[in-house]
Structure formats: structure tokens, C-alpha cells
C-alpha positions as CSV (number, residue, x, y, z in Angstrom):
1,M,-1.1,87.1,-128.5
2,S,-0.6,87.7,-132.8
3,L,-4.3,88.7,-134.0
4,Q,-3.8,85.6,-136.7
5,A,-3.3,83.1,-134.4
6,A,-5.9,84.4,-132.2
7,S,-8.5,84.4,-135.4
8,A,-7.4,81.1,-136.4
9,K,-8.2,79.7,-132.6
10,V,-11.5,81.6,-132.4
11,C,-12.3,79.9,-135.7
12,M,-10.9,76.6,-134.6
13,R,-13.3,76.9,-131.8
14,G,-16.1,77.2,-133.3
15,F,-15.4,74.6,-135.9
16,N,-14.7,71.8,-133.1
17,A,-18.1,73.1,-131.3
18,T,-19.8,72.9,-134.8
19,L,-19.0,69.1,-135.3
20,A,-19.1,67.7,-132.5
21,R,-22.9,69.0,-132.0
22,G,-23.3,67.4,-135.7
23,L,-21.6,64.3,-135.0
24,S,-23.2,63.5,-131.1
25,S,-26.6,64.0,-133.1
26,Q,-25.8,61.2,-134.9
27,S,-24.7,59.9,-132.6
28,I,-27.9,59.4,-130.6
29,A,-29.6,59.0,-134.1
30,A,-27.4,55.8,-134.4
31,M,-27.6,55.1,-131.2
32,G,-31.2,54.9,-130.3
33,A,-30.9,56.8,-127.9
34,S,-34.3,57.9,-126.4
35,T,-33.5,58.4,-123.1
36,P,-32.5,61.7,-121.3
37,A,-29.3,60.0,-119.7
38,A,-28.8,57.9,-122.6
39,T,-28.8,61.4,-124.8
40,E,-26.2,63.2,-122.2
41,Q,-24.0,60.3,-122.2
42,V,-23.3,60.7,-126.0
43,T,-23.2,64.2,-125.6
44,K,-20.5,64.6,-123.1
45,S,-18.6,61.8,-124.9
46,V,-18.6,64.3,-128.1
47,V,-17.9,67.5,-126.1
48,M,-15.2,65.8,-124.4
49,M,-13.3,65.4,-127.9
50,Q,-13.6,69.1,-128.7
51,T,-9.9,70.5,-127.9
52,P,-8.9,72.8,-129.8
53,I,-6.7,72.1,-133.2
54,V,-4.4,75.0,-132.9
55,A,-0.4,74.3,-132.7
56,S,2.5,76.2,-134.8
57,S,4.0,73.6,-136.5
58,P,1.8,71.2,-139.3
59,S,2.7,68.2,-138.0
60,A,1.6,69.1,-134.4
61,I,-1.7,70.0,-136.1
62,A,-1.8,66.4,-138.5
63,S,-1.6,64.4,-135.1
64,G,-3.9,66.8,-133.7
65,I,-6.7,65.8,-135.7
66,R,-5.7,62.1,-136.2
67,A,-5.9,62.1,-132.6
68,Q,-9.8,63.1,-132.8
69,A,-9.8,61.0,-135.4
70,A,-9.5,58.1,-133.5
71,A,-11.9,59.1,-130.3
72,S,-14.3,59.1,-132.5
73,P,-17.6,57.3,-131.9
74,M,-18.4,56.8,-135.9
75,T,-16.7,54.1,-137.6
76,L,-16.0,54.4,-141.3
77,K,-17.2,51.4,-143.0
78,Q,-14.9,49.9,-145.3
79,E,-15.5,50.3,-148.9
80,R,-15.2,47.1,-150.5
81,A,-12.1,46.7,-153.4
82,M,-13.1,46.8,-156.8
83,S,-12.7,43.4,-158.6
84,V,-9.9,42.8,-160.8
85,L,-12.8,42.6,-163.7
86,A,-13.8,45.8,-163.2
87,A,-9.8,47.5,-162.8
88,S,-9.2,46.3,-165.6
89,K,-12.2,46.8,-168.1
90,M,-11.3,50.6,-167.4
91,V,-7.4,50.3,-167.7
92,G,-8.9,49.3,-171.4
93,A,-12.0,52.1,-171.6
94,G,-8.4,54.2,-170.4
95,C,-6.4,52.8,-173.4
96,A,-8.5,52.6,-176.0
97,T,-9.2,56.7,-175.6
98,I,-5.6,57.3,-176.8
99,A,-6.9,56.8,-180.2
100,L,-9.0,60.4,-179.7
101,A,-5.8,62.1,-179.2
102,G,-4.6,60.9,-182.9
103,V,-8.0,62.2,-183.2
104,G,-7.5,65.9,-182.2
105,A,-3.1,66.1,-183.7
106,G,-4.7,65.0,-186.6
107,L,-7.5,67.4,-187.3
108,G,-5.2,70.0,-186.3
109,V,-2.8,68.8,-188.9
110,M,-5.7,68.9,-191.5
111,F,-6.5,72.5,-191.0
112,G,-3.3,73.6,-190.6
113,S,-3.1,72.4,-194.2
114,L,-5.5,73.6,-196.0
115,I,-5.0,77.9,-194.2
116,N,-1.6,76.9,-195.8
117,G,-2.4,75.6,-198.7
118,A,-5.5,78.6,-199.1
119,A,-2.9,81.3,-198.3
120,R,-0.4,79.5,-201.0
121,N,-2.7,79.2,-203.9
122,P,-6.3,81.0,-203.4
123,N,-7.7,79.5,-206.7
124,I,-8.5,75.8,-205.8
125,A,-9.7,77.2,-202.1
126,K,-12.5,75.7,-203.1
127,Q,-12.2,72.8,-203.7
128,L,-9.1,72.0,-200.8
129,V,-12.1,73.2,-198.8
130,G,-13.9,70.0,-200.0
131,Y,-11.3,67.6,-199.7
132,A,-10.6,68.7,-195.6
133,L,-14.3,68.5,-195.3
134,L,-13.9,65.0,-196.1
135,G,-10.9,64.9,-194.4
136,F,-12.3,65.8,-192.1
137,A,-15.5,63.5,-191.4
138,L,-13.5,60.4,-192.2
139,T,-11.1,61.5,-189.2
140,E,-14.3,62.0,-187.0
141,S,-15.4,58.4,-188.0
142,I,-12.3,57.2,-185.9
143,A,-13.4,59.5,-182.9
144,L,-16.8,57.7,-183.3
145,F,-15.5,54.3,-183.7
146,S,-13.1,54.7,-180.5
147,L,-15.8,55.9,-178.8
148,L,-18.0,53.0,-179.7
149,V,-15.0,50.2,-178.2
150,V,-14.7,52.2,-175.2
151,F,-18.5,51.4,-174.7
152,L,-18.3,48.2,-175.4
153,I,-15.3,47.5,-172.8
154,L,-17.1,49.1,-170.1
155,F,-20.3,47.8,-170.6
156,A,-20.6,45.0,-171.9
């Protein structure tokens, strides 16, 4: 057995023991087991599950994990599906945020043009900066309106 396989086996053994202790304590608390016999029964059922997950192929590891999950005394409650209205609100809000990509591209083009214009004609650089700041404010207002629409869709 190689050193890597041996260390993986020791690591997984420790992980399984920790997992079994945690599951048994949760199971005992969930079942309200106060008698030593009930506690021992739950502990035995959890310890029996703790077979090491060390195999040679990923599919064997996955099947071992599935087998342990199927034998688990803990049951997960099903999550409730999202309603159609909530799902359509999420889709609408996502579509409304597309405007933010246009704002980012517009600001990049605008300030790139400012630098280009100031480099070509340095005499009117101050006038160009004023125009660029006005354009920046108007473009950012589009972003704020877009975010306003997103929040109205989600929370109204």
C-alpha cells in the first residue's frame, strides 16, 4: 500500500468517526432518548454506517457516499418550490439589470473619448472635462433608474 493511500485511509477513518459521533448525538437529541438503552441503540446504528470510503475509482467513492446517505437515520426535509410569481420576479429583475452593462460600456467609451480629445487638442481640455462630467451624471442616472426598477420588481 502506498503512503498516499495509507494516509487517505487514516484521514477518512477519522472523518467517518467524527461524522458518526455527530450524527449519533443529533439522533439522540432528535429522538429524545433519555434511557441508556435507547442511546446505545442509536449509537450502534450510526456506528454500523461508518464504513471507510477508500476505493480505487471515483465511481466507487460516489456509490459509497450514496450508500451511507441512504442508510442515514437523519432525514432531510424537502425544500418548498419557488412560486411562479417569485420566479418571474427574479427573472424580471435579472433582465432589468442588463441596463447596467450598457451604463458601464457607455462610461468607458465616454472617458476614453475625453482622453483622446484632450490628447488631440489640449487647449479645450477644461471644456471637455465639463462635458464629460455632465455625460457621466446623465449616464449614471440611467443606472440609478435601472436599480430603482429592479427594486420595484422585487419588493413591490
